[in-house]
N, C-alpha and C positions, 0 to 999 in steps of 0.2 A: 076862292079867296075868302069868302065869308066864313066857310067852315074852318079854314086855317086860323082865322082871327078868333073864332069861337073856341077852337081847341087851345089856342095860345092863352086866351083869357081863363079857360078852365084850368090850364096848367099853373098859371100864376095864382089862381085862387087856391088850388091844392097846395102849392108851395107856401103860400101865406098861412094856410090853415095848419100845415105841418110845423111851420115856424112858430105859430102861436102855441101849439101844443108843446113844442120843445121848450119855449120860453116859460110856459106854465110848469113844465116838469122841472126846469132848473130852479124854480122858486117854490116848488111844492114843499109845504112845511113838514118837518120831522118833529113832532111834539116832544118836548123835553119837560120833565117834571123835577122841580127842586123843592125840598122841604127841610125844616130843621131849625137851626139857631135863630132865636128871636133877636139876638144881637146883630146878626148879619142881615136879617130881614129888611130893615130900612135901606141898607145898601143895595140889596137885590131889587128893591122897589125903584131905585134910581137907575140901576144898570139895565134892567130888562126893557123898559120903554125906549131907552137910548139905543140899545142893541137892535131891537126889532125894527126901529125906525131906519137904521142904516143897513139892515140885512133883510131885504124883502123875503117873506116866507118863513122867517124865524118864528117859532111858536114855543114860548117858555112860560110855564105856570110855576109860580112861587108862593109858598105858604110858610107861616111861622108855627112850628109845632114843638120847638125845643130841640136842642142838640141830640139828646138821647133818642128821640124819635127819628131824627134825620139819619143818625148812624144806623139804627135798627132797620129802617126802611131801605136804606141803600144796601145793607148786607143781604136783605131778602130779595133784592132786585125789584122792589116796588117803585123806586124812583131812580132817576138817572144821576142826580146830584144830592147828596146828603150834606147839608150845611152844618158845620159844627165849630164851636170855639175850642173843642178838645181834639187832639190827635188820637188815633187808635192806639190803645195800650199794647204792650208786647204780646200778651196772651191772645188778644184778638187778631193781631197780625199773623201770629203763628197758626191760628185756626182758619184764617181767611187770607191766604197769601196773595190773592188777586186784588185785594183792596189797597187803595192808595190814600194818603193824607196829604192833600195839596194846598199849601198856603195861597190865599187869594189877596190878602191885604193884612194890615196890622191894626189891632184894636187894643183897648185897655178896659179896665173895669173901675168904676167909681165906687167909693163908699159914701153913700148919701145918708143924711140924717135930718130929722125933723125936730129941731130944738128951738122953740119960740124965743126970739131975742138974741140968738147966738148965730153969728154969720161966719165966724172963723173957728175951726176946730182942728186940732191935731190928734191923730190916732196912730197906732202901730199894730203890727201883726200880733204880738203877745196880748195887747189890750183887746183886740177883736176876738182872738181865740178865747180869752177869759169871758167875754160877753156871750159868745155863742156856746160856751160850755156851762154857763150859769154861775161862774165864779166871780164875775164882776157884774153886779146887779143894779147899781145906782150910777147916775151920771156924774155925781160928785165923788166917786170912788177915788181914793188917793192916787192910783195909777193914772187915771185920766187927768186929775188935777195937776199932777207933776208934769205931764206933757203940755199943759195949757196954763202956765203961770199968768196970773192977772185976769183970767176969765172966770166969771161967777157962774159956776155950774149948778144946775138945779138938783135938789135932793129928791129926785124922782126915779122910779123904776125904769130901767131900759127895756124897750120892746124890740128884741132882735127879730128880723124877718128873713126867712129863707125860702128857697124854691122848693115846691112840691113835685114838679115835673122833672124828668131826666134832663139835666141842663149842663151845657158847657160852661155857663157862668158859675155853676156850683163846682165843676171840675177845677176851674181856675182859682176860685176863691178858696176852696179847701186845700188846693195845692199850696197856695200862699200861706194859709194857716198852718199847714204841716211843716213848711219851711221856717215858720216863725216860732212855733211852739213845740217843744219836744214831746209833751204829753199828747197833743193832738196828732202829731206825726206818727207816734207809736201805737196809738189805739184807734182813733177815728179815721186817720189817713185821708185819702182824697179820691174823688170820682165824680161822674155825672150825677150819681145819687149816693147819698150817705145816710147813715142812721144818726140823725140829728139828736143831740142831747135834749132831754125834756127840760125846757127852761120856762119857768112861770111867766106867763104873759107873752111868750113867743108866738109868732104867727107864721103861717106858710102861705105862699102865693104861687100862681102859675105864670110863667113867662116874665119878661122884663116889664111889660105893661102892667101885669098884676102886681109885681114888686113895687112899681112906682105908685100905683093906686093905693096899695096898702100903707106905704110910707106916708103918703099925703094925708090919708084918713086917720093916721094914728100919731099924734104928737108924742115926742120922746122916743120915737123909733129910730132904728138904724137898719140899712139894707145895702146889699151889694147889687149894683145895677150897671149893665153894659153902657159904655160911654156913648153909644149911638143914641141913647135916650137922654143925654145931658141937657139938651135944650128943653125937653118936656119936664125934666126934673127941676130945672131952674124956674120954669113957669109955674110949677106946682109949689114953689116956695121952699124946696128942699136945699139944704146945704151940701157942699161937697168937701169932704175931709182931706186935709193934707196928710200924706202917709210917710212914715219914716222909711227911707230907703237903705240899701246895703251900706252906703257910704256914711250914714248917720245924719242925712239931711231930710227935712220934711218937704215934700213936693206934691203938686197937684198934677192930674193927667192933662198935659198940654201938648201941643205939637212938638215942642222942644224936648220935653221929658220922655214922651213916648218914642220919639226918634232916637234919643240917646240910648234908651234900652235896646231898641231894635238893632241899631248899628253895632252895639257891643257884642251882639250874638250872631250877626249875619255871617261872618266868616267861619264860625264854628258850627253852623247849621249842617247836619248830616245830609247825605244824598236823599234819604227818605223823608227829610224835613220834619221829623217828629222831635221837637225840642221844646223845652220850657224856657220862657223868658222871665219867670218869676225871680225877683231880686237880681236882675241883670246888673253887672257892675257899671259904675259910672257915677260921678258926683251928682249929676242931675237926672239920673235914670229913675223913672217911675217904677215902683216895685211890682205892679200887676199889669203886665203887658203880654200880649199873646198874638200868635198868628191865627187868622181866621181861616178855617180849612174847608175844602170840598172833599168829602169822603166819596171816593169813586171806585167802581169795579172796573178793572182793566178790560173785562169781557162784557161789552154791551150787546144789546139784542141783535144788532145788525151793523154792517159797515157804515150805512148811512147815519144811523144813530150815533155811532162812535165818532164819525166825522163832525156831526153837529155839536157833540159835547166838546170835542177838541177845539173847534173853532170858537165856541162861546167862552171856554175857560181861557184860551189864549188871548182873546179880546179883553177879558176881565183883568188879567195880570199886566196888560200893556195899556191900551187906551182906557180901560176901566179903572186903572190905578191913577188916573189924573186927579189932581186936587179939586177939580171942578165937581167931581162926585164925592171924593173922600172927605173933604172939608165939611160937607153938609151933615155928616154923621160922626165927625171927630175921629176919623180913621187916618192912618198914614200909609203911604205906598210901600211896597216891598223894596228892599235894597236891591240894586242891580244883580248882585251875586245870587240872591234868593229867587229873583225872576228867572234866571237861567236854570236853577234847580227845578223850579216849578214847570218850566217848559219841557225839561227832560222827563219829568213824570207824566205830563200830559201826553207826550209822544207814545207812551206805553198803552194808551187807551185804544183798543181795537174793536 
């Protein structure tokens, strides 16, 4: 009898041990690496802790390196998720047919300025193109004065600040300038990196944090900064310009104006989701709005890795699109029709 009890106890111990091993196997982490967009980085910093807390064993590393680096490293297979404010251009899609551009959320870009004593400023695409081309050099230029009647503008040289690193913010901003100004659109065009005109006093910076620091340190400067840095920009004393939209109205990047732009484009978003929302139609649509993309290779290193990527991205576009996350970085959720398009793309990851 004693031997039977001992055998039973041993069997139970073995069963418990096997169960423990299986439980451990079920939660064994599949490390995922994300890098790229400095605009998306604050959102990933909110998403990853929440996701790992509710998904035992999830292991996600996230870094801010700029959209250009995110795209390049995803193309090379060095990371699982390349975060980008820019979708892949046609030539890159043709060269890399296994790569996807999957929207995760909606953001916008602010035009911030450091003008002592001025808290309200109106600007337009043609004005900003003139500033970054070096054709508009003073803050009291007639074009800026005409857009701001009653505002006493300083007779001071404008300091335009641009990104030095490969940047989705640059892609969005130069796409906006190209759509605003025929000269910019025909010669300088747009991309994650462009050959910036040599402007006296102009400065370059890396990342959105670098743009913010440079604008704060240089009175009379102007910079394009992702809206996820809006709170830091306000704390730094930077103004946020109202921009002239397609309907002829000056608007700020707010929940209402970002949503207005996104909703007007949602139903015309193609299956591959590569679409511009620059100058989206609508009386209150903000003119610099974009999808924030995950640049993903459909062929991951293993089935387990692919499953982990699919699960995280699916969570990001559903639970992760809650305003409890997005509001903190001034993003907006994907419209329902776009969520379904993103789900269809995520399903292609193997």
